[in-house]
C-alpha positions as protocol buffer text, in pm:
chain_id: "A"
residue {
  index: 1
  type: UNK
  ca { x: -499 y: 2494 z: 32 }
}
residue {
  index: 2
  type: UNK
  ca { x: -267 y: 2191 z: 7 }
}
residue {
  index: 3
  type: UNK
  ca { x: -288 y: 1849 z: -160 }
}
residue {
  index: 4
  type: UNK
  ca { x: -238 y: 1586 z: 108 }
}
residue {
  index: 5
  type: UNK
  ca { x: -191 y: 1212 z: 70 }
}
residue {
  index: 6
  type: UNK
  ca { x: -317 y: 977 z: 343 }
}
residue {
  index: 7
  type: UNK
  ca { x: -157 y: 631 z: 348 }
}
residue {
  index: 8
  type: UNK
  ca { x: -318 y: 392 z: 597 }
}
residue {
  index: 9
  type: UNK
  ca { x: -463 y: 42 z: 571 }
}
residue {
  index: 10
  type: UNK
  ca { x: -738 y: 130 z: 822 }
}
residue {
  index: 11
  type: UNK
  ca { x: -1035 y: 279 z: 638 }
}
residue {
  index: 12
  type: UNK
  ca { x: -1164 y: 436 z: 959 }
}
residue {
  index: 13
  type: UNK
  ca { x: -839 y: 629 z: 1005 }
}
residue {
  index: 14
  type: UNK
  ca { x: -841 y: 747 z: 644 }
}
residue {
  index: 15
  type: UNK
  ca { x: -1204 y: 859 z: 673 }
}
residue {
  index: 16
  type: UNK
  ca { x: -1148 y: 1043 z: 1001 }
}
residue {
  index: 17
  type: UNK
  ca { x: -831 y: 1213 z: 877 }
}
residue {
  index: 18
  type: UNK
  ca { x: -995 y: 1304 z: 546 }
}
residue {
  index: 19
  type: UNK
  ca { x: -1275 y: 1476 z: 738 }
}
residue {
  index: 20
  type: UNK
  ca { x: -1031 y: 1684 z: 943 }
}
residue {
  index: 21
  type: UNK
  ca { x: -827 y: 1783 z: 639 }
}
residue {
  index: 22
  type: UNK
  ca { x: -1116 y: 1862 z: 407 }
}
residue {
  index: 23
  type: UNK
  ca { x: -1289 y: 2068 z: 675 }
}
residue {
  index: 24
  type: UNK
  ca { x: -967 y: 2272 z: 692 }
}
residue {
  index: 25
  type: UNK
  ca { x: -984 y: 2324 z: 314 }
}
residue {
  index: 26
  type: UNK
  ca { x: -725 y: 2072 z: 193 }
}
residue {
  index: 27
  type: UNK
  ca { x: -754 y: 1838 z: -106 }
}
residue {
  index: 28
  type: UNK
  ca { x: -709 y: 1475 z: -4 }
}
residue {
  index: 29
  type: UNK
  ca { x: -611 y: 1156 z: -181 }
}
residue {
  index: 30
  type: UNK
  ca { x: -602 y: 819 z: -5 }
}
residue {
  index: 31
  type: UNK
  ca { x: -411 y: 495 z: -36 }
}
residue {
  index: 32
  type: UNK
  ca { x: -460 y: 175 z: 163 }
}
residue {
  index: 33
  type: UNK
  ca { x: -99 y: 59 z: 123 }
}
residue {
  index: 34
  type: UNK
  ca { x: 243 y: 179 z: 20 }
}
residue {
  index: 35
  type: UNK
  ca { x: 234 y: 53 z: -337 }
}
residue {
  index: 36
  type: UNK
  ca { x: -92 y: 235 z: -405 }
}
residue {
  index: 37
  type: UNK
  ca { x: 49 y: 548 z: -238 }
}
residue {
  index: 38
  type: UNK
  ca { x: 351 y: 554 z: -466 }
}
residue {
  index: 39
  type: UNK
  ca { x: 133 y: 508 z: -776 }
}
residue {
  index: 40
  type: UNK
  ca { x: -100 y: 788 z: -666 }
}
residue {
  index: 41
  type: UNK
  ca { x: 190 y: 1017 z: -578 }
}
residue {
  index: 42
  type: UNK
  ca { x: 352 y: 964 z: -920 }
}
residue {
  index: 43
  type: UNK
  ca { x: 22 y: 1058 z: -1088 }
}
residue {
  index: 44
  type: UNK
  ca { x: -71 y: 1349 z: -858 }
}
residue {
  index: 45
  type: UNK
  ca { x: 208 y: 1462 z: -627 }
}
residue {
  index: 46
  type: UNK
  ca { x: 100 y: 1576 z: -283 }
}
residue {
  index: 47
  type: UNK
  ca { x: 240 y: 1864 z: -80 }
}
residue {
  index: 48
  type: UNK
  ca { x: 240 y: 1657 z: 241 }
}
residue {
  index: 49
  type: UNK
  ca { x: 169 y: 1296 z: 337 }
}
residue {
  index: 50
  type: UNK
  ca { x: 40 y: 1113 z: 642 }
}
residue {
  index: 51
  type: UNK
  ca { x: 191 y: 764 z: 641 }
}
residue {
  index: 52
  type: UNK
  ca { x: 99 y: 478 z: 875 }
}
residue {
  index: 53
  type: UNK
  ca { x: 393 y: 265 z: 985 }
}
residue {
  index: 54
  type: UNK
  ca { x: 233 y: -81 z: 1000 }
}
residue {
  index: 55
  type: UNK
  ca { x: 51 y: -185 z: 681 }
}
residue {
  index: 56
  type: UNK
  ca { x: 35 y: -504 z: 476 }
}
residue {
  index: 57
  type: UNK
  ca { x: 245 y: -513 z: 161 }
}
residue {
  index: 58
  type: UNK
  ca { x: 480 y: -217 z: 143 }
}
residue {
  index: 59
  type: UNK
  ca { x: 487 y: -96 z: 501 }
}
residue {
  index: 60
  type: UNK
  ca { x: 527 y: 261 z: 616 }
}
residue {
  index: 61
  type: UNK
  ca { x: 904 y: 289 z: 652 }
}
residue {
  index: 62
  type: UNK
  ca { x: 962 y: 165 z: 297 }
}
residue {
  index: 63
  type: UNK
  ca { x: 686 y: 397 z: 175 }
}
residue {
  index: 64
  type: UNK
  ca { x: 844 y: 696 z: 349 }
}
residue {
  index: 65
  type: UNK
  ca { x: 1180 y: 612 z: 194 }
}
residue {
  index: 66
  type: UNK
  ca { x: 1035 y: 582 z: -156 }
}
residue {
  index: 67
  type: UNK
  ca { x: 824 y: 897 z: -130 }
}
residue {
  index: 68
  type: UNK
  ca { x: 1133 y: 1091 z: -26 }
}
residue {
  index: 69
  type: UNK
  ca { x: 1328 y: 947 z: -321 }
}
residue {
  index: 70
  type: UNK
  ca { x: 1056 y: 1090 z: -547 }
}
residue {
  index: 71
  type: UNK
  ca { x: 1027 y: 1422 z: -359 }
}
residue {
  index: 72
  type: UNK
  ca { x: 1314 y: 1484 z: -114 }
}
residue {
  index: 73
  type: UNK
  ca { x: 1145 y: 1786 z: 47 }
}
residue {
  index: 74
  type: UNK
  ca { x: 803 y: 1626 z: 95 }
}
residue {
  index: 75
  type: UNK
  ca { x: 684 y: 1682 z: 453 }
}
residue {
  index: 76
  type: UNK
  ca { x: 586 y: 1341 z: 586 }
}
residue {
  index: 77
  type: UNK
  ca { x: 385 y: 1293 z: 904 }
}
residue {
  index: 78
  type: UNK
  ca { x: 432 y: 937 z: 1029 }
}
residue {
  index: 79
  type: UNK
  ca { x: 136 y: 796 z: 1224 }
}
residue {
  index: 80
  type: UNK
  ca { x: 115 y: 482 z: 1433 }
}
residue {
  index: 81
  type: UNK
  ca { x: -73 y: 315 z: 1713 }
}
residue {
  index: 82
  type: UNK
  ca { x: 236 y: 107 z: 1781 }
}
residue {
  index: 83
  type: UNK
  ca { x: 247 y: -271 z: 1801 }
}
residue {
  index: 84
  type: UNK
  ca { x: 457 y: -487 z: 2029 }
}
residue {
  index: 85
  type: UNK
  ca { x: 676 y: -177 z: 2043 }
}
residue {
  index: 86
  type: UNK
  ca { x: 559 y: 154 z: 2182 }
}
residue {
  index: 87
  type: UNK
  ca { x: 422 y: 414 z: 1942 }
}
residue {
  index: 88
  type: UNK
  ca { x: 714 y: 637 z: 2046 }
}
residue {
  index: 89
  type: UNK
  ca { x: 967 y: 377 z: 1936 }
}
residue {
  index: 90
  type: UNK
  ca { x: 805 y: 308 z: 1599 }
}
residue {
  index: 91
  type: UNK
  ca { x: 756 y: 678 z: 1530 }
}
residue {
  index: 92
  type: UNK
  ca { x: 1123 y: 730 z: 1616 }
}
residue {
  index: 93
  type: UNK
  ca { x: 1211 y: 482 z: 1341 }
}
residue {
  index: 94
  type: UNK
  ca { x: 1004 y: 688 z: 1099 }
}
residue {
  index: 95
  type: UNK
  ca { x: 1203 y: 1000 z: 1185 }
}
residue {
  index: 96
  type: UNK
  ca { x: 1525 y: 813 z: 1109 }
}
residue {
  index: 97
  type: UNK
  ca { x: 1377 y: 734 z: 765 }
}
residue {
  index: 98
  type: UNK
  ca { x: 1306 y: 1102 z: 700 }
}
residue {
  index: 99
  type: UNK
  ca { x: 959 y: 1174 z: 841 }
}
residue {
  index: 100
  type: UNK
  ca { x: 955 y: 1535 z: 956 }
}
residue {
  index: 101
  type: UNK
  ca { x: 672 y: 1491 z: 1207 }
}
residue {
  index: 102
  type: UNK
  ca { x: 510 y: 1208 z: 1401 }
}
residue {
  index: 103
  type: UNK
  ca { x: 167 y: 1166 z: 1555 }
}
residue {
  index: 104
  type: UNK
  ca { x: 43 y: 876 z: 1768 }
}
residue {
  index: 105
  type: UNK
  ca { x: -297 y: 720 z: 1701 }
}
residue {
  index: 106
  type: UNK
  ca { x: -570 y: 780 z: 1778 }
}
residue {
  index: 107
  type: UNK
  ca { x: -521 y: 1108 z: 1596 }
}
residue {
  index: 108
  type: UNK
  ca { x: -649 y: 1425 z: 1759 }
}
residue {
  index: 109
  type: UNK
  ca { x: -783 y: 1690 z: 1522 }
}
residue {
  index: 110
  type: UNK
  ca { x: -598 y: 1967 z: 1708 }
}
residue {
  index: 111
  type: UNK
  ca { x: -265 y: 1785 z: 1675 }
}
residue {
  index: 112
  type: UNK
  ca { x: -323 y: 1719 z: 1303 }
}
residue {
  index: 113
  type: UNK
  ca { x: -403 y: 2084 z: 1235 }
}
residue {
  index: 114
  type: UNK
  ca { x: -116 y: 2209 z: 1452 }
}
residue {
  index: 115
  type: UNK
  ca { x: 127 y: 1988 z: 1260 }
}
residue {
  index: 116
  type: UNK
  ca { x: -3 y: 2113 z: 926 }
}
residue {
  index: 117
  type: UNK
  ca { x: 31 y: 2468 z: 1058 }
}
residue {
  index: 118
  type: UNK
  ca { x: 401 y: 2402 z: 1113 }
}
residue {
  index: 119
  type: UNK
  ca { x: 436 y: 2267 z: 759 }
}
residue {
  index: 120
  type: UNK
  ca { x: 238 y: 2537 z: 579 }
}
residue {
  index: 121
  type: UNK
  ca { x: 346 y: 2850 z: 766 }
}
């Protein structure tokens, strides 16, 4: 199947998402922040990426922008639980930065798989 990069500072989210993706047959790499994600992507490019918006260090919007500079056609799924803003608002920002899809946290397995189905038709 596909190589997928998960970028999220929350280990529990990475673990849960990894389980969903690996059960569906995908290869998964993980990064806890944007800088690590870029380094991993340069070494082993992914075919899609899940990117959290709010992370310490290089946050999600900057990470999305840099990933798309490296691979303009990379399908990015922005994920967020929101903050003082609604998750809809923050995910809207991600779309303006080039994310193709958005999913609010907590992530539902069905939504994750449906989104990947749209990417890998």
